[in-house]
KESELO-735427 format. One record per residue (C-alpha): x, y, z. Coordinates in steps of 0.5 Angstrom, whole numbers, plus 500, padded with zeros to 3 digits. Layout:
<pados>
c1->X; c2->Y; c3->Z .
...
</pados>
This chain:
<pados>
c1->508; c2->474; c3->547 .
c1->514; c2->471; c3->545 .
c1->510; c2->466; c3->540 .
c1->507; c2->473; c3->537 .
c1->514; c2->476; c3->536 .
c1->517; c2->469; c3->533 .
c1->511; c2->469; c3->528 .
c1->512; c2->477; c3->527 .
c1->520; c2->475; c3->525 .
c1->517; c2->469; c3->520 .
c1->512; c2->474; c3->516 .
c1->517; c2->479; c3->515 .
c1->523; c2->474; c3->513 .
c1->517; c2->471; c3->509 .
c1->515; c2->477; c3->506 .
c1->522; c2->479; c3->504 .
c1->523; c2->473; c3->500 .
c1->517; c2->474; c3->496 .
c1->519; c2->476; c3->489 .
c1->512; c2->480; c3->488 .
c1->514; c2->485; c3->495 .
c1->521; c2->486; c3->492 .
c1->518; c2->487; c3->484 .
c1->512; c2->491; c3->486 .
c1->514; c2->494; c3->492 .
c1->521; c2->496; c3->492 .
c1->524; c2->496; c3->485 .
c1->518; c2->498; c3->481 .
c1->517; c2->505; c3->485 .
c1->524; c2->506; c3->485 .
c1->524; c2->505; c3->478 .
c1->519; c2->509; c3->476 .
c1->521; c2->515; c3->480 .
c1->528; c2->515; c3->477 .
c1->524; c2->515; c3->470 .
c1->519; c2->521; c3->471 .
c1->524; c2->525; c3->475 .
c1->531; c2->525; c3->471 .
c1->528; c2->523; c3->464 .
c1->521; c2->524; c3->462 .
c1->520; c2->531; c3->466 .
c1->526; c2->534; c3->466 .
c1->523; c2->540; c3->463 .
c1->518; c2->541; c3->468 .
c1->518; c2->549; c3->472 .
c1->520; c2->547; c3->479 .
c1->524; c2->540; c3->478 .
c1->525; c2->540; c3->486 .
c1->518; c2->541; c3->487 .
c1->516; c2->536; c3->482 .
c1->522; c2->531; c3->485 .
c1->518; c2->532; c3->492 .
c1->511; c2->530; c3->490 .
c1->513; c2->524; c3->486 .
c1->517; c2->521; c3->491 .
c1->511; c2->521; c3->495 .
c1->507; c2->518; c3->489 .
c1->512; c2->513; c3->488 .
c1->512; c2->512; c3->497 .
c1->505; c2->511; c3->496 .
c1->505; c2->506; c3->490 .
c1->510; c2->502; c3->494 .
c1->506; c2->501; c3->500 .
c1->499; c2->500; c3->497 .
c1->502; c2->494; c3->493 .
c1->505; c2->491; c3->498 .
c1->498; c2->492; c3->502 .
c1->494; c2->490; c3->497 .
c1->498; c2->484; c3->493 .
c1->503; c2->481; c3->498 .
c1->498; c2->481; c3->504 .
c1->492; c2->479; c3->500 .
c1->496; c2->473; c3->496 .
c1->499; c2->471; c3->502 .
c1->493; c2->470; c3->506 .
c1->490; c2->466; c3->500 .
c1->497; c2->462; c3->500 .
c1->496; c2->460; c3->507 .
c1->489; c2->458; c3->506 .
c1->490; c2->454; c3->500 .
c1->496; c2->450; c3->503 .
c1->493; c2->449; c3->509 .
c1->497; c2->453; c3->513 .
c1->491; c2->457; c3->516 .
c1->487; c2->451; c3->518 .
c1->493; c2->448; c3->521 .
c1->494; c2->454; c3->526 .
c1->487; c2->454; c3->528 .
c1->489; c2->447; c3->531 .
c1->495; c2->450; c3->535 .
c1->495; c2->453; c3->542 .
c1->496; c2->460; c3->538 .
c1->490; c2->464; c3->538 .
c1->487; c2->467; c3->532 .
c1->486; c2->474; c3->533 .
c1->494; c2->474; c3->535 .
c1->496; c2->470; c3->529 .
c1->492; c2->476; c3->525 .
c1->495; c2->481; c3->529 .
c1->502; c2->478; c3->527 .
c1->501; c2->478; c3->520 .
c1->498; c2->486; c3->521 .
c1->504; c2->487; c3->525 .
c1->509; c2->484; c3->520 .
c1->506; c2->488; c3->514 .
c1->506; c2->494; c3->518 .
c1->514; c2->493; c3->519 .
c1->515; c2->492; c3->512 .
c1->511; c2->498; c3->510 .
c1->515; c2->502; c3->515 .
c1->522; c2->499; c3->511 .
c1->519; c2->501; c3->504 .
c1->517; c2->507; c3->506 .
c1->524; c2->508; c3->509 .
c1->528; c2->505; c3->503 .
c1->524; c2->509; c3->498 .
c1->525; c2->515; c3->501 .
c1->532; c2->514; c3->501 .
c1->532; c2->512; c3->494 .
c1->529; c2->519; c3->493 .
c1->534; c2->523; c3->497 .
c1->540; c2->519; c3->494 .
c1->537; c2->520; c3->487 .
c1->535; c2->527; c3->487 .
c1->538; c2->530; c3->493 .
c1->530; c2->531; c3->495 .
c1->530; c2->537; c3->500 .
c1->525; c2->537; c3->506 .
c1->525; c2->539; c3->513 .
c1->525; c2->533; c3->519 .
c1->517; c2->535; c3->520 .
c1->516; c2->533; c3->512 .
c1->520; c2->527; c3->513 .
c1->517; c2->524; c3->519 .
c1->510; c2->527; c3->518 .
c1->509; c2->524; c3->511 .
c1->512; c2->517; c3->513 .
c1->506; c2->517; c3->519 .
c1->501; c2->519; c3->515 .
c1->503; c2->514; c3->509 .
c1->503; c2->508; c3->515 .
c1->497; c2->510; c3->518 .
c1->493; c2->511; c3->512 .
c1->495; c2->505; c3->508 .
c1->490; c2->501; c3->513 .
c1->484; c2->501; c3->509 .
c1->489; c2->497; c3->503 .
c1->490; c2->493; c3->508 .
c1->483; c2->492; c3->509 .
c1->482; c2->491; c3->501 .
c1->488; c2->486; c3->502 .
c1->484; c2->482; c3->507 .
c1->479; c2->482; c3->502 .
c1->483; c2->479; c3->496 .
c1->485; c2->474; c3->501 .
c1->478; c2->471; c3->501 .
c1->479; c2->468; c3->494 .
c1->479; c2->461; c3->493 .
c1->486; c2->461; c3->489 .
c1->492; c2->464; c3->489 .
c1->492; c2->465; c3->481 .
c1->485; c2->469; c3->481 .
c1->488; c2->473; c3->487 .
c1->494; c2->475; c3->483 .
c1->491; c2->477; c3->477 .
c1->484; c2->481; c3->481 .
c1->490; c2->484; c3->485 .
c1->494; c2->487; c3->479 .
c1->488; c2->490; c3->476 .
c1->486; c2->493; c3->482 .
c1->493; c2->495; c3->484 .
c1->495; c2->498; c3->477 .
c1->487; c2->501; c3->477 .
c1->488; c2->505; c3->483 .
c1->494; c2->508; c3->482 .
c1->494; c2->510; c3->475 .
c1->487; c2->513; c3->476 .
c1->489; c2->515; c3->483 .
c1->494; c2->520; c3->480 .
c1->500; c2->516; c3->483 .
c1->503; c2->515; c3->476 .
c1->501; c2->522; c3->473 .
c1->498; c2->528; c3->476 .
c1->490; c2->527; c3->475 .
c1->490; c2->535; c3->473 .
c1->492; c2->532; c3->466 .
c1->486; c2->527; c3->466 .
c1->480; c2->528; c3->462 .
c1->474; c2->532; c3->467 .
c1->470; c2->526; c3->468 .
c1->476; c2->522; c3->470 .
c1->479; c2->527; c3->475 .
c1->472; c2->527; c3->478 .
c1->473; c2->519; c3->479 .
c1->479; c2->520; c3->482 .
c1->476; c2->524; c3->488 .
c1->473; c2->518; c3->490 .
c1->478; c2->513; c3->490 .
c1->482; c2->511; c3->496 .
c1->489; c2->511; c3->492 .
c1->488; c2->519; c3->491 .
c1->486; c2->521; c3->498 .
c1->492; c2->516; c3->500 .
c1->497; c2->520; c3->496 .
c1->494; c2->526; c3->496 .
c1->495; c2->527; c3->504 .
c1->503; c2->526; c3->502 .
c1->502; c2->531; c3->497 .
c1->499; c2->536; c3->502 .
c1->505; c2->535; c3->507 .
c1->510; c2->537; c3->502 .
c1->507; c2->543; c3->500 .
c1->507; c2->545; c3->507 .
c1->500; c2->544; c3->508 .
c1->496; c2->538; c3->512 .
c1->492; c2->532; c3->509 .
c1->485; c2->535; c3->507 .
c1->479; c2->532; c3->512 .
c1->476; c2->529; c3->506 .
c1->481; c2->524; c3->506 .
c1->480; c2->522; c3->513 .
c1->473; c2->521; c3->512 .
c1->474; c2->518; c3->505 .
c1->479; c2->513; c3->507 .
c1->475; c2->511; c3->513 .
c1->469; c2->510; c3->509 .
c1->473; c2->505; c3->504 .
c1->476; c2->502; c3->511 .
c1->469; c2->500; c3->513 .
c1->467; c2->498; c3->507 .
c1->473; c2->493; c3->505 .
c1->473; c2->490; c3->512 .
c1->465; c2->489; c3->513 .
c1->465; c2->485; c3->506 .
c1->472; c2->481; c3->508 .
c1->468; c2->479; c3->514 .
c1->462; c2->477; c3->511 .
c1->465; c2->473; c3->505 .
c1->469; c2->470; c3->510 .
c1->463; c2->468; c3->515 .
c1->460; c2->465; c3->508 .
c1->465; c2->461; c3->507 .
c1->466; c2->458; c3->513 .
c1->458; c2->457; c3->513 .
</pados>
């Protein structure tokens, strides 16, 4: 147990030293939040509602980026640098090694949620009930699991450069088409229909529903679980083919 705790500490230290995490998961969402709530959309009818809505968008954007890019790219780095092979030679069980990485990533997600929420409160004095703050945070934390599975799929790539480029494209495409940068209502009709099938849209919509006073839709649960199974099966299949 002590070894797992130690490994979790190492994971968190490594993530915070990673410029990808600081830039994509913290700096960019907070910067976008400030721009889109104080510069671009200052004339919206209900400013308070928009600020709360966009805060959830940027929090999900932050956590999704951490799951896809940081988690996935670190897996590729450890594979190419031989760290994964070294860990297999130690008494540390492979399941515990992966569990510590997952646990460490969950802690990072929790910290990202708290930091972006705090930024929203400081920048725009976003006012939500205690239930909405807590429920939306729990939703974002749990609903990020499919994106960790997507990160593990990125982690099957052979080269860090390839993983970095592909994860950037996937991350930004999911964010934009999923309505995290701007509401899908302003999209053309065919892009609106596409968004309804994307995991990023349902990730964000659950949090948007909470700040509107409702609960995440059951369809969001089903689609996110379906993507979780798909990404995990693909990652396991590719990993086994590589080890064969």
